[in-house]
VEXBATI-966598 format. One record per residue (C-alpha): chain; x, y, z. Coordinates in Angstrom, 1 decimal. Each point is the difference from the previous one (the first is absolute). Example, Ala and Ser with C-alpha at 12.3 -4.5 7.8 and 13.67 -1.06 7.14 Angstrom:
2
<kemi><chaine>A</chaine><x>12.3</x><y>-4.5</y><z>7.8</z></kemi>
<kemi><chaine>A</chaine><x>1.4</x><y>3.4</y><z>-0.7</z></kemi>
This chain:
175
<kemi><chaine>A</chaine><x>-18.1</x><y>5.9</y><z>-3.9</z></kemi>
<kemi><chaine>A</chaine><x>2.2</x><y>0.7</y><z>3.0</z></kemi>
<kemi><chaine>A</chaine><x>2.5</x><y>-2.7</y><z>0.9</z></kemi>
<kemi><chaine>A</chaine><x>0.3</x><y>-2.5</y><z>2.7</z></kemi>
<kemi><chaine>A</chaine><x>2.3</x><y>-2.9</y><z>0.8</z></kemi>
<kemi><chaine>A</chaine><x>-1.5</x><y>-3.4</y><z>0.8</z></kemi>
<kemi><chaine>A</chaine><x>2.0</x><y>-2.8</y><z>1.6</z></kemi>
<kemi><chaine>A</chaine><x>-0.5</x><y>-3.7</y><z>0.7</z></kemi>
<kemi><chaine>A</chaine><x>2.2</x><y>-2.7</y><z>1.5</z></kemi>
<kemi><chaine>A</chaine><x>-0.4</x><y>-3.5</y><z>-1.1</z></kemi>
<kemi><chaine>A</chaine><x>2.4</x><y>-2.3</y><z>1.9</z></kemi>
<kemi><chaine>A</chaine><x>3.4</x><y>1.3</y><z>-0.6</z></kemi>
<kemi><chaine>A</chaine><x>-1.0</x><y>2.1</y><z>-2.9</z></kemi>
<kemi><chaine>A</chaine><x>-1.0</x><y>3.7</y><z>-0.2</z></kemi>
<kemi><chaine>A</chaine><x>-2.3</x><y>1.5</y><z>-2.6</z></kemi>
<kemi><chaine>A</chaine><x>0.1</x><y>3.8</y><z>-0.3</z></kemi>
<kemi><chaine>A</chaine><x>-2.7</x><y>1.6</y><z>-2.2</z></kemi>
<kemi><chaine>A</chaine><x>0.2</x><y>3.7</y><z>-0.8</z></kemi>
<kemi><chaine>A</chaine><x>-3.4</x><y>1.1</y><z>-1.4</z></kemi>
<kemi><chaine>A</chaine><x>-1.0</x><y>3.1</y><z>-1.8</z></kemi>
<kemi><chaine>A</chaine><x>2.2</x><y>3.1</y><z>-0.2</z></kemi>
<kemi><chaine>A</chaine><x>2.9</x><y>-0.8</y><z>2.3</z></kemi>
<kemi><chaine>A</chaine><x>1.9</x><y>3.2</y><z>1.1</z></kemi>
<kemi><chaine>A</chaine><x>2.3</x><y>1.4</y><z>2.7</z></kemi>
<kemi><chaine>A</chaine><x>-2.8</x><y>-0.2</y><z>2.5</z></kemi>
<kemi><chaine>A</chaine><x>0.2</x><y>-3.8</y><z>0.0</z></kemi>
<kemi><chaine>A</chaine><x>3.8</x><y>0.2</y><z>0.7</z></kemi>
<kemi><chaine>A</chaine><x>-0.4</x><y>-0.5</y><z>3.8</z></kemi>
<kemi><chaine>A</chaine><x>-2.1</x><y>-3.1</y><z>-0.6</z></kemi>
<kemi><chaine>A</chaine><x>2.6</x><y>-1.4</y><z>-2.4</z></kemi>
<kemi><chaine>A</chaine><x>2.7</x><y>0.8</y><z>2.5</z></kemi>
<kemi><chaine>A</chaine><x>-1.8</x><y>-1.8</y><z>2.7</z></kemi>
<kemi><chaine>A</chaine><x>-0.2</x><y>-3.1</y><z>-2.2</z></kemi>
<kemi><chaine>A</chaine><x>3.7</x><y>0.3</y><z>-0.8</z></kemi>
<kemi><chaine>A</chaine><x>0.8</x><y>0.1</y><z>3.8</z></kemi>
<kemi><chaine>A</chaine><x>-2.2</x><y>-3.1</y><z>0.6</z></kemi>
<kemi><chaine>A</chaine><x>1.7</x><y>-1.7</y><z>-3.0</z></kemi>
<kemi><chaine>A</chaine><x>3.5</x><y>0.7</y><z>1.4</z></kemi>
<kemi><chaine>A</chaine><x>-1.1</x><y>-1.5</y><z>3.4</z></kemi>
<kemi><chaine>A</chaine><x>-1.4</x><y>-3.2</y><z>-1.6</z></kemi>
<kemi><chaine>A</chaine><x>2.0</x><y>-3.2</y><z>0.7</z></kemi>
<kemi><chaine>A</chaine><x>-1.4</x><y>-2.3</y><z>-2.6</z></kemi>
<kemi><chaine>A</chaine><x>-1.3</x><y>1.2</y><z>-3.4</z></kemi>
<kemi><chaine>A</chaine><x>-0.7</x><y>-2.2</y><z>-3.0</z></kemi>
<kemi><chaine>A</chaine><x>-1.4</x><y>2.6</y><z>-2.4</z></kemi>
<kemi><chaine>A</chaine><x>-1.0</x><y>3.6</y><z>-0.4</z></kemi>
<kemi><chaine>A</chaine><x>-2.6</x><y>0.9</y><z>-2.7</z></kemi>
<kemi><chaine>A</chaine><x>-0.7</x><y>3.7</y><z>-0.8</z></kemi>
<kemi><chaine>A</chaine><x>-3.2</x><y>0.0</y><z>-2.0</z></kemi>
<kemi><chaine>A</chaine><x>-0.4</x><y>3.2</y><z>-2.0</z></kemi>
<kemi><chaine>A</chaine><x>-2.9</x><y>-1.4</y><z>-2.1</z></kemi>
<kemi><chaine>A</chaine><x>-2.4</x><y>2.7</y><z>1.5</z></kemi>
<kemi><chaine>A</chaine><x>2.5</x><y>2.8</y><z>0.3</z></kemi>
<kemi><chaine>A</chaine><x>-0.8</x><y>2.9</y><z>-2.3</z></kemi>
<kemi><chaine>A</chaine><x>3.0</x><y>2.1</y><z>0.7</z></kemi>
<kemi><chaine>A</chaine><x>3.2</x><y>-0.1</y><z>2.1</z></kemi>
<kemi><chaine>A</chaine><x>2.0</x><y>3.1</y><z>0.9</z></kemi>
<kemi><chaine>A</chaine><x>3.8</x><y>-0.2</y><z>0.4</z></kemi>
<kemi><chaine>A</chaine><x>-0.2</x><y>-0.2</y><z>3.8</z></kemi>
<kemi><chaine>A</chaine><x>-2.2</x><y>-3.1</y><z>-0.3</z></kemi>
<kemi><chaine>A</chaine><x>2.4</x><y>-1.4</y><z>-2.6</z></kemi>
<kemi><chaine>A</chaine><x>3.0</x><y>0.6</y><z>2.4</z></kemi>
<kemi><chaine>A</chaine><x>-1.7</x><y>-1.9</y><z>2.8</z></kemi>
<kemi><chaine>A</chaine><x>-0.8</x><y>-2.9</y><z>-2.4</z></kemi>
<kemi><chaine>A</chaine><x>3.7</x><y>0.0</y><z>-0.9</z></kemi>
<kemi><chaine>A</chaine><x>1.0</x><y>-0.1</y><z>3.6</z></kemi>
<kemi><chaine>A</chaine><x>-2.3</x><y>-2.9</y><z>0.6</z></kemi>
<kemi><chaine>A</chaine><x>1.6</x><y>-1.9</y><z>-2.9</z></kemi>
<kemi><chaine>A</chaine><x>3.5</x><y>0.8</y><z>1.2</z></kemi>
<kemi><chaine>A</chaine><x>-0.8</x><y>-1.0</y><z>3.6</z></kemi>
<kemi><chaine>A</chaine><x>-1.6</x><y>-3.3</y><z>-1.2</z></kemi>
<kemi><chaine>A</chaine><x>3.0</x><y>-0.9</y><z>-2.1</z></kemi>
<kemi><chaine>A</chaine><x>2.7</x><y>1.0</y><z>2.5</z></kemi>
<kemi><chaine>A</chaine><x>-1.8</x><y>-1.6</y><z>3.1</z></kemi>
<kemi><chaine>A</chaine><x>-1.6</x><y>-3.0</y><z>-1.5</z></kemi>
<kemi><chaine>A</chaine><x>1.9</x><y>-0.7</y><z>-3.3</z></kemi>
<kemi><chaine>A</chaine><x>-2.8</x><y>0.3</y><z>-2.5</z></kemi>
<kemi><chaine>A</chaine><x>-1.6</x><y>2.6</y><z>-2.3</z></kemi>
<kemi><chaine>A</chaine><x>-3.7</x><y>0.8</y><z>0.8</z></kemi>
<kemi><chaine>A</chaine><x>-2.6</x><y>-0.4</y><z>-2.7</z></kemi>
<kemi><chaine>A</chaine><x>-1.7</x><y>3.2</y><z>-1.3</z></kemi>
<kemi><chaine>A</chaine><x>-3.3</x><y>-0.4</y><z>-1.9</z></kemi>
<kemi><chaine>A</chaine><x>-1.3</x><y>2.8</y><z>-2.3</z></kemi>
<kemi><chaine>A</chaine><x>-3.3</x><y>0.4</y><z>-1.7</z></kemi>
<kemi><chaine>A</chaine><x>0.4</x><y>3.2</y><z>-2.0</z></kemi>
<kemi><chaine>A</chaine><x>2.5</x><y>0.4</y><z>-2.7</z></kemi>
<kemi><chaine>A</chaine><x>0.8</x><y>3.6</y><z>1.0</z></kemi>
<kemi><chaine>A</chaine><x>1.0</x><y>-1.3</y><z>3.5</z></kemi>
<kemi><chaine>A</chaine><x>2.2</x><y>-2.5</y><z>-1.7</z></kemi>
<kemi><chaine>A</chaine><x>1.7</x><y>2.7</y><z>-2.0</z></kemi>
<kemi><chaine>A</chaine><x>0.7</x><y>1.9</y><z>3.2</z></kemi>
<kemi><chaine>A</chaine><x>1.4</x><y>-3.1</y><z>1.7</z></kemi>
<kemi><chaine>A</chaine><x>2.2</x><y>-0.7</y><z>-3.0</z></kemi>
<kemi><chaine>A</chaine><x>1.3</x><y>3.5</y><z>-0.2</z></kemi>
<kemi><chaine>A</chaine><x>1.0</x><y>0.0</y><z>3.7</z></kemi>
<kemi><chaine>A</chaine><x>2.0</x><y>-3.2</y><z>-0.5</z></kemi>
<kemi><chaine>A</chaine><x>-2.3</x><y>-2.2</y><z>2.2</z></kemi>
<kemi><chaine>A</chaine><x>0.7</x><y>-3.0</y><z>-2.2</z></kemi>
<kemi><chaine>A</chaine><x>3.3</x><y>-0.1</y><z>1.8</z></kemi>
<kemi><chaine>A</chaine><x>-1.5</x><y>-0.4</y><z>3.4</z></kemi>
<kemi><chaine>A</chaine><x>-3.4</x><y>-1.7</y><z>-0.6</z></kemi>
<kemi><chaine>A</chaine><x>-1.4</x><y>-2.9</y><z>-1.9</z></kemi>
<kemi><chaine>A</chaine><x>-2.6</x><y>1.9</y><z>-2.0</z></kemi>
<kemi><chaine>A</chaine><x>-3.1</x><y>-1.7</y><z>-1.4</z></kemi>
<kemi><chaine>A</chaine><x>-3.3</x><y>1.2</y><z>-1.5</z></kemi>
<kemi><chaine>A</chaine><x>-3.1</x><y>-0.8</y><z>1.9</z></kemi>
<kemi><chaine>A</chaine><x>-3.7</x><y>0.7</y><z>0.0</z></kemi>
<kemi><chaine>A</chaine><x>-1.8</x><y>1.4</y><z>3.0</z></kemi>
<kemi><chaine>A</chaine><x>0.3</x><y>-2.2</y><z>3.0</z></kemi>
<kemi><chaine>A</chaine><x>-2.3</x><y>-0.6</y><z>3.0</z></kemi>
<kemi><chaine>A</chaine><x>0.2</x><y>2.6</y><z>2.8</z></kemi>
<kemi><chaine>A</chaine><x>-2.0</x><y>-2.0</y><z>2.5</z></kemi>
<kemi><chaine>A</chaine><x>1.8</x><y>-0.9</y><z>3.2</z></kemi>
<kemi><chaine>A</chaine><x>2.4</x><y>2.8</y><z>-0.5</z></kemi>
<kemi><chaine>A</chaine><x>0.4</x><y>2.8</y><z>2.6</z></kemi>
<kemi><chaine>A</chaine><x>0.9</x><y>3.6</y><z>-0.7</z></kemi>
<kemi><chaine>A</chaine><x>3.5</x><y>0.9</y><z>1.3</z></kemi>
<kemi><chaine>A</chaine><x>-0.3</x><y>3.0</y><z>2.4</z></kemi>
<kemi><chaine>A</chaine><x>2.9</x><y>2.2</y><z>0.8</z></kemi>
<kemi><chaine>A</chaine><x>1.0</x><y>1.2</y><z>3.4</z></kemi>
<kemi><chaine>A</chaine><x>-0.2</x><y>3.8</y><z>0.5</z></kemi>
<kemi><chaine>A</chaine><x>2.8</x><y>1.8</y><z>-1.7</z></kemi>
<kemi><chaine>A</chaine><x>1.4</x><y>3.5</y><z>-0.1</z></kemi>
<kemi><chaine>A</chaine><x>0.6</x><y>2.1</y><z>-3.1</z></kemi>
<kemi><chaine>A</chaine><x>3.8</x><y>-0.4</y><z>0.7</z></kemi>
<kemi><chaine>A</chaine><x>-0.4</x><y>-3.8</y><z>0.3</z></kemi>
<kemi><chaine>A</chaine><x>-1.9</x><y>-0.2</y><z>-3.3</z></kemi>
<kemi><chaine>A</chaine><x>2.6</x><y>2.2</y><z>-1.7</z></kemi>
<kemi><chaine>A</chaine><x>2.7</x><y>-2.3</y><z>1.2</z></kemi>
<kemi><chaine>A</chaine><x>-1.9</x><y>-3.0</y><z>-1.3</z></kemi>
<kemi><chaine>A</chaine><x>-0.5</x><y>1.7</y><z>-3.4</z></kemi>
<kemi><chaine>A</chaine><x>3.8</x><y>0.7</y><z>-0.1</z></kemi>
<kemi><chaine>A</chaine><x>0.9</x><y>-3.6</y><z>0.8</z></kemi>
<kemi><chaine>A</chaine><x>-2.4</x><y>-1.3</y><z>-2.6</z></kemi>
<kemi><chaine>A</chaine><x>1.5</x><y>2.2</y><z>-2.7</z></kemi>
<kemi><chaine>A</chaine><x>3.5</x><y>-0.9</y><z>1.0</z></kemi>
<kemi><chaine>A</chaine><x>-0.9</x><y>-3.6</y><z>-0.5</z></kemi>
<kemi><chaine>A</chaine><x>-1.3</x><y>0.7</y><z>-3.5</z></kemi>
<kemi><chaine>A</chaine><x>3.1</x><y>1.9</y><z>-0.8</z></kemi>
<kemi><chaine>A</chaine><x>2.2</x><y>-2.8</y><z>1.0</z></kemi>
<kemi><chaine>A</chaine><x>-1.7</x><y>-2.5</y><z>-2.3</z></kemi>
<kemi><chaine>A</chaine><x>1.5</x><y>1.3</y><z>-3.2</z></kemi>
<kemi><chaine>A</chaine><x>1.6</x><y>3.0</y><z>-1.8</z></kemi>
<kemi><chaine>A</chaine><x>-3.2</x><y>1.1</y><z>-1.7</z></kemi>
<kemi><chaine>A</chaine><x>-1.8</x><y>0.3</y><z>3.4</z></kemi>
<kemi><chaine>A</chaine><x>3.1</x><y>1.7</y><z>1.5</z></kemi>
<kemi><chaine>A</chaine><x>-0.3</x><y>2.8</y><z>-2.6</z></kemi>
<kemi><chaine>A</chaine><x>-3.8</x><y>0.2</y><z>0.3</z></kemi>
<kemi><chaine>A</chaine><x>-0.1</x><y>0.5</y><z>3.7</z></kemi>
<kemi><chaine>A</chaine><x>3.3</x><y>1.6</y><z>0.8</z></kemi>
<kemi><chaine>A</chaine><x>-1.3</x><y>3.6</y><z>0.3</z></kemi>
<kemi><chaine>A</chaine><x>-3.0</x><y>-1.1</y><z>2.0</z></kemi>
<kemi><chaine>A</chaine><x>2.1</x><y>-1.9</y><z>2.5</z></kemi>
<kemi><chaine>A</chaine><x>2.4</x><y>2.9</y><z>0.3</z></kemi>
<kemi><chaine>A</chaine><x>-2.9</x><y>2.3</y><z>0.7</z></kemi>
<kemi><chaine>A</chaine><x>-1.5</x><y>-2.4</y><z>2.6</z></kemi>
<kemi><chaine>A</chaine><x>3.4</x><y>-0.4</y><z>1.7</z></kemi>
<kemi><chaine>A</chaine><x>0.2</x><y>3.8</y><z>0.2</z></kemi>
<kemi><chaine>A</chaine><x>-3.5</x><y>0.2</y><z>1.5</z></kemi>
<kemi><chaine>A</chaine><x>0.8</x><y>-2.7</y><z>2.5</z></kemi>
<kemi><chaine>A</chaine><x>3.2</x><y>1.7</y><z>0.9</z></kemi>
<kemi><chaine>A</chaine><x>2.1</x><y>-3.0</y><z>-1.1</z></kemi>
<kemi><chaine>A</chaine><x>3.3</x><y>0.0</y><z>-1.7</z></kemi>
<kemi><chaine>A</chaine><x>-0.1</x><y>-1.7</y><z>-3.4</z></kemi>
<kemi><chaine>A</chaine><x>1.1</x><y>-3.6</y><z>0.4</z></kemi>
<kemi><chaine>A</chaine><x>2.3</x><y>-1.9</y><z>-2.3</z></kemi>
<kemi><chaine>A</chaine><x>-0.6</x><y>-1.7</y><z>-2.4</z></kemi>
<kemi><chaine>A</chaine><x>-3.6</x><y>1.1</y><z>-0.6</z></kemi>
<kemi><chaine>A</chaine><x>-0.8</x><y>3.8</y><z>0.0</z></kemi>
<kemi><chaine>A</chaine><x>3.4</x><y>1.6</y><z>0.1</z></kemi>
<kemi><chaine>A</chaine><x>1.7</x><y>-2.2</y><z>-2.7</z></kemi>
<kemi><chaine>A</chaine><x>-0.9</x><y>0.9</y><z>-3.5</z></kemi>
<kemi><chaine>A</chaine><x>-2.5</x><y>2.8</y><z>0.7</z></kemi>
<kemi><chaine>A</chaine><x>0.6</x><y>2.8</y><z>-2.4</z></kemi>
<kemi><chaine>A</chaine><x>-1.2</x><y>3.3</y><z>1.2</z></kemi>
Protein backbone atom coordinates (compact mmCIF):
# COMPACT_ATOMS: atom_id res chain seq x y z
CA UNK A 1 0.00 0.00 0.00
CA UNK A 2 1.36 3.40 -0.93
CA UNK A 3 1.43 5.96 1.81
CA UNK A 4 -0.53 9.06 2.52
CA UNK A 5 -0.73 11.59 5.33
CA UNK A 6 -4.11 12.43 6.85
CA UNK A 7 -4.72 15.46 9.06
CA UNK A 8 -7.49 16.72 11.29
CA UNK A 9 -7.79 19.76 13.54
CA UNK A 10 -10.02 19.50 16.61
CA UNK A 11 -10.10 22.80 18.47
CA UNK A 12 -6.50 23.61 19.32
CA UNK A 13 -5.31 20.04 18.71
CA UNK A 14 -3.82 18.48 15.59
CA UNK A 15 -4.02 14.81 14.65
CA UNK A 16 -1.59 13.63 12.00
CA UNK A 17 -2.13 10.12 10.64
CA UNK A 18 0.46 8.61 8.30
CA UNK A 19 -1.13 5.59 6.59
CA UNK A 20 0.51 2.74 4.68
CA UNK A 21 4.09 2.84 3.45
CA UNK A 22 5.29 6.37 4.28
CA UNK A 23 8.36 7.33 2.25
CA UNK A 24 10.38 10.29 1.04
CA UNK A 25 7.58 11.21 -1.38
CA UNK A 26 5.41 12.27 1.58
CA UNK A 27 8.21 14.54 2.85
CA UNK A 28 6.79 17.69 1.25
CA UNK A 29 3.39 17.04 2.88
CA UNK A 30 5.04 16.56 6.26
CA UNK A 31 7.09 19.70 5.69
CA UNK A 32 3.93 21.66 4.91
CA UNK A 33 2.41 20.45 8.20
CA UNK A 34 5.59 21.46 10.01
CA UNK A 35 5.37 24.99 8.54
CA UNK A 36 1.69 25.25 9.55
CA UNK A 37 2.55 24.02 13.04
CA UNK A 38 5.29 26.62 13.45
CA UNK A 39 2.79 29.36 12.45
CA UNK A 40 0.18 28.20 15.00
CA UNK A 41 -0.46 30.54 17.92
CA UNK A 42 -2.35 28.21 20.27
CA UNK A 43 -1.78 24.49 20.44
CA UNK A 44 -3.03 22.15 23.14
CA UNK A 45 -1.94 18.81 21.71
CA UNK A 46 -0.39 17.04 18.77
CA UNK A 47 -1.11 13.37 18.15
CA UNK A 48 0.78 11.41 15.52
CA UNK A 49 -1.21 8.25 14.90
CA UNK A 50 0.90 5.51 13.31
CA UNK A 51 -1.68 2.78 13.98
CA UNK A 52 -2.16 2.24 10.23
CA UNK A 53 1.40 2.91 9.08
CA UNK A 54 3.04 -0.21 7.68
CA UNK A 55 6.49 1.31 7.13
CA UNK A 56 8.33 4.60 7.66
CA UNK A 57 11.57 5.49 5.91
CA UNK A 58 14.25 7.60 7.56
CA UNK A 59 13.08 10.80 5.84
CA UNK A 60 9.58 10.38 7.29
CA UNK A 61 11.11 9.63 10.69
CA UNK A 62 13.21 12.80 10.43
CA UNK A 63 10.12 14.89 9.72
CA UNK A 64 8.29 13.33 12.68
CA UNK A 65 11.28 14.19 14.87
CA UNK A 66 11.18 17.79 13.60
CA UNK A 67 7.48 17.96 14.46
CA UNK A 68 8.22 16.77 18.00
CA UNK A 69 11.12 19.18 18.46
CA UNK A 70 9.07 22.12 17.13
CA UNK A 71 6.13 21.24 19.37
CA UNK A 72 8.26 21.06 22.49
CA UNK A 73 10.33 24.17 21.76
CA UNK A 74 7.41 26.35 20.66
CA UNK A 75 4.59 25.06 22.90
CA UNK A 76 6.37 23.40 25.82
CA UNK A 77 5.02 19.84 25.58
CA UNK A 78 5.86 16.54 23.94
CA UNK A 79 3.47 15.32 21.28
CA UNK A 80 1.84 11.90 21.60
CA UNK A 81 2.80 9.18 19.16
CA UNK A 82 0.52 6.15 18.76
CA UNK A 83 1.78 2.92 17.20
CA UNK A 84 -0.14 -0.17 16.17
CA UNK A 85 2.56 -2.55 14.93
CA UNK A 86 5.39 -3.79 17.12
CA UNK A 87 7.91 -3.48 14.26
CA UNK A 88 7.08 0.24 14.02
CA UNK A 89 7.59 0.51 17.79
CA UNK A 90 11.03 -1.11 17.50
CA UNK A 91 12.05 1.44 14.84
CA UNK A 92 10.78 4.34 16.97
CA UNK A 93 12.66 3.01 19.99
CA UNK A 94 15.89 2.49 18.03
CA UNK A 95 15.74 6.10 16.76
CA UNK A 96 15.38 7.48 20.30
CA UNK A 97 11.83 8.76 19.81
CA UNK A 98 11.00 8.02 23.45
CA UNK A 99 13.08 11.13 24.22
CA UNK A 100 10.89 13.45 22.15
CA UNK A 101 7.43 11.80 22.11
CA UNK A 102 5.03 10.26 24.59
CA UNK A 103 4.68 6.85 22.88
CA UNK A 104 1.57 4.71 23.38
CA UNK A 105 0.24 1.57 21.74
CA UNK A 106 -3.07 1.94 19.93
CA UNK A 107 -5.48 0.04 17.75
CA UNK A 108 -6.68 1.41 14.43
CA UNK A 109 -8.50 4.70 14.77
CA UNK A 110 -11.23 6.28 12.70
CA UNK A 111 -10.15 8.07 9.52
CA UNK A 112 -13.46 9.81 8.93
CA UNK A 113 -13.38 13.58 8.88
CA UNK A 114 -9.66 13.53 8.13
CA UNK A 115 -8.29 15.20 5.02
CA UNK A 116 -5.22 14.14 3.12
CA UNK A 117 -2.33 16.59 3.34
CA UNK A 118 -1.30 17.69 -0.12
CA UNK A 119 2.10 19.18 -0.80
CA UNK A 120 2.83 22.19 -2.93
CA UNK A 121 4.83 21.60 -6.11
CA UNK A 122 8.47 20.97 -5.31
CA UNK A 123 11.69 20.66 -7.24
CA UNK A 124 14.15 17.81 -7.03
CA UNK A 125 16.61 20.17 -5.33
CA UNK A 126 13.93 21.23 -2.84
CA UNK A 127 13.11 17.62 -2.03
CA UNK A 128 16.81 16.81 -1.63
CA UNK A 129 17.18 19.72 0.82
CA UNK A 130 14.17 18.45 2.82
CA UNK A 131 15.65 14.94 2.93
CA UNK A 132 18.96 16.39 4.12
CA UNK A 133 17.28 18.43 6.87
CA UNK A 134 15.22 15.42 8.02
CA UNK A 135 18.32 13.25 8.34
CA UNK A 136 20.26 15.96 10.18
CA UNK A 137 17.41 16.10 12.68
CA UNK A 138 17.65 12.34 13.22
CA UNK A 139 21.42 12.57 13.61
CA UNK A 140 21.10 15.21 16.30
CA UNK A 141 18.79 13.04 18.44
CA UNK A 142 21.51 10.69 19.68
CA UNK A 143 24.94 9.19 19.06
CA UNK A 144 23.55 5.98 17.50
CA UNK A 145 21.62 7.97 14.88
CA UNK A 146 24.64 10.17 14.26
CA UNK A 147 26.75 7.14 13.38
CA UNK A 148 23.92 5.59 11.36
CA UNK A 149 23.25 8.59 9.10
CA UNK A 150 26.63 10.35 9.04
CA UNK A 151 27.74 9.05 5.64
CA UNK A 152 24.33 9.64 4.04
CA UNK A 153 24.21 13.23 5.30
CA UNK A 154 27.75 13.88 4.05
CA UNK A 155 26.78 12.53 0.62
CA UNK A 156 23.59 14.63 0.54
CA UNK A 157 25.51 17.73 1.58
CA UNK A 158 27.94 17.05 -1.25
CA UNK A 159 25.05 16.64 -3.75
CA UNK A 160 23.43 19.85 -2.51
CA UNK A 161 26.74 21.71 -2.73
CA UNK A 162 26.70 22.48 1.00
CA UNK A 163 29.66 22.54 3.29
CA UNK A 164 29.27 20.04 6.16
CA UNK A 165 27.79 21.79 9.18
CA UNK A 166 28.87 21.42 12.78
CA UNK A 167 27.94 19.53 14.84
CA UNK A 168 26.05 17.07 12.64
CA UNK A 169 27.76 15.81 9.52
CA UNK A 170 31.33 16.98 9.83
CA UNK A 171 31.84 16.08 13.50
CA UNK A 172 32.51 12.46 14.13
CA UNK A 173 32.16 11.14 10.58
CA UNK A 174 34.87 8.66 9.90
CA UNK A 175 35.77 8.27 6.25
